[in-house]
C-alpha positions as CSV (number, residue, x, y, z in Angstrom):
1,M,13.3,20.0,-27.8
2,T,13.6,18.3,-24.4
3,E,10.8,18.0,-22.0
4,R,11.2,17.2,-18.3
5,H,8.5,16.1,-16.0
6,I,8.3,15.0,-12.3
7,Q,11.2,16.7,-10.8
8,T,12.8,15.2,-7.7
9,P,15.8,16.5,-5.6
10,I,18.3,14.7,-7.8
11,M,16.6,13.9,-11.2
12,H,13.5,14.2,-13.4
13,R,11.7,11.1,-13.4
14,V,10.6,11.5,-17.0
15,V,12.4,13.0,-20.0
16,V,11.2,13.3,-23.4
17,H,13.7,14.0,-26.2
18,N,13.5,13.4,-30.0
19,G,10.5,11.1,-29.9
20,L,11.7,9.1,-27.1
21,V,10.4,8.9,-23.5
22,F,13.2,8.0,-20.7
23,V,12.1,7.0,-17.2
24,G,14.7,7.0,-14.7
25,G,15.3,4.2,-12.1
26,T,12.1,3.5,-10.2
27,V,11.4,1.6,-7.0
28,A,8.4,0.9,-5.0
29,D,6.9,3.0,-2.0
30,D,6.1,0.0,0.2
31,M,9.0,-2.2,0.7
32,S,7.1,-4.7,3.0
33,V,5.3,-6.4,0.1
34,G,8.0,-8.4,-1.4
35,L,9.3,-8.7,-4.7
36,E,6.2,-9.3,-6.8
37,G,4.3,-6.5,-5.0
38,Q,7.3,-4.0,-5.4
39,T,7.3,-4.8,-9.1
40,A,3.6,-4.2,-9.3
41,Q,3.8,-0.8,-7.5
42,I,6.7,0.2,-10.1
43,L,4.7,-0.9,-13.1
44,A,1.7,1.2,-11.8
45,K,4.0,4.1,-11.4
46,F,5.0,3.8,-15.0
47,D,1.5,3.8,-16.1
48,E,1.4,7.4,-14.6
49,Y,4.6,8.5,-15.8
50,L,4.1,7.4,-19.5
51,R,0.7,9.2,-19.3
52,T,2.5,12.3,-18.3
53,A,4.6,12.2,-21.4
54,G,1.6,11.4,-23.6
55,T,2.3,7.7,-24.4
56,D,1.6,4.2,-22.7
57,K,3.0,0.9,-22.0
58,T,2.2,-0.5,-25.4
59,R,4.9,1.9,-26.9
60,L,7.8,0.6,-24.6
61,L,11.0,-0.2,-26.4
62,S,13.4,-1.3,-23.6
63,A,13.5,-2.2,-20.0
64,T,16.5,-2.8,-17.7
65,I,15.5,-4.6,-14.4
66,F,17.8,-4.6,-11.3
67,L,17.1,-7.6,-8.9
68,T,18.9,-8.3,-5.6
69,D,18.2,-12.0,-6.0
70,L,18.0,-13.4,-9.4
71,N,16.7,-16.7,-8.0
72,R,13.4,-14.8,-7.4
73,K,13.1,-13.4,-10.9
74,A,10.0,-15.5,-11.5
75,E,8.2,-13.3,-9.0
76,M,9.0,-10.1,-10.8
77,D,8.1,-11.9,-14.1
78,A,4.6,-12.6,-12.9
79,A,3.9,-9.0,-12.1
80,W,5.3,-8.0,-15.4
81,K,3.2,-10.6,-17.4
82,R,0.1,-9.3,-15.6
83,W,0.8,-5.6,-16.6
84,L,2.0,-6.1,-20.1
85,S,0.6,-8.1,-23.0
86,P,3.0,-10.3,-24.9
87,E,2.7,-8.2,-28.1
88,S,4.0,-5.2,-26.3
89,F,7.0,-6.7,-24.5
90,P,10.0,-4.5,-25.1
91,A,13.6,-5.6,-25.3
92,R,14.6,-6.3,-21.8
93,A,17.6,-7.2,-19.7
94,T,17.7,-8.3,-16.1
95,V,20.6,-7.5,-14.0
96,G,21.6,-9.0,-10.6
97,V,22.9,-6.4,-8.1
98,A,24.3,-6.8,-4.7
99,D,22.2,-4.1,-3.1
100,L,19.6,-1.4,-3.8
101,G,19.0,0.2,-0.6
102,E,17.2,-0.9,2.6
103,D,14.5,-3.5,1.8
104,T,14.5,-2.4,-2.1
105,L,14.3,-5.8,-3.9
106,V,13.8,-4.3,-7.6
107,E,14.5,-1.1,-9.5
108,I,13.5,-0.8,-13.3
109,V,14.3,1.9,-16.0
110,I,12.3,2.0,-19.0
111,T,12.4,3.8,-22.4
112,A,9.4,4.1,-24.7
113,A,8.5,5.9,-27.9
114,A,6.5,9.1,-27.4
């Protein structure tokens, strides 16, 4: 059975299927806060989204992070390490991209166990 949560005009933010929780690409709401601040906003959203699916960040399996400037990766990593303890780190990839939209510096996609 597939469960879909938090519908937007183009997608569901959270889809649960076969014991896995898929969270679509997520960006910050306030683009004025810089890369570390945008990352922190996204991670706070993930707490809410995972709770909606009945799980939490300790059950993360993978993350794909899109950055517009890989030279600033340490700023994103700082927020990531504050949010998640090392024993819960998932498999992760960070990808440099040319553009994510006006003032968007980071977008993150995650998968977790239900």
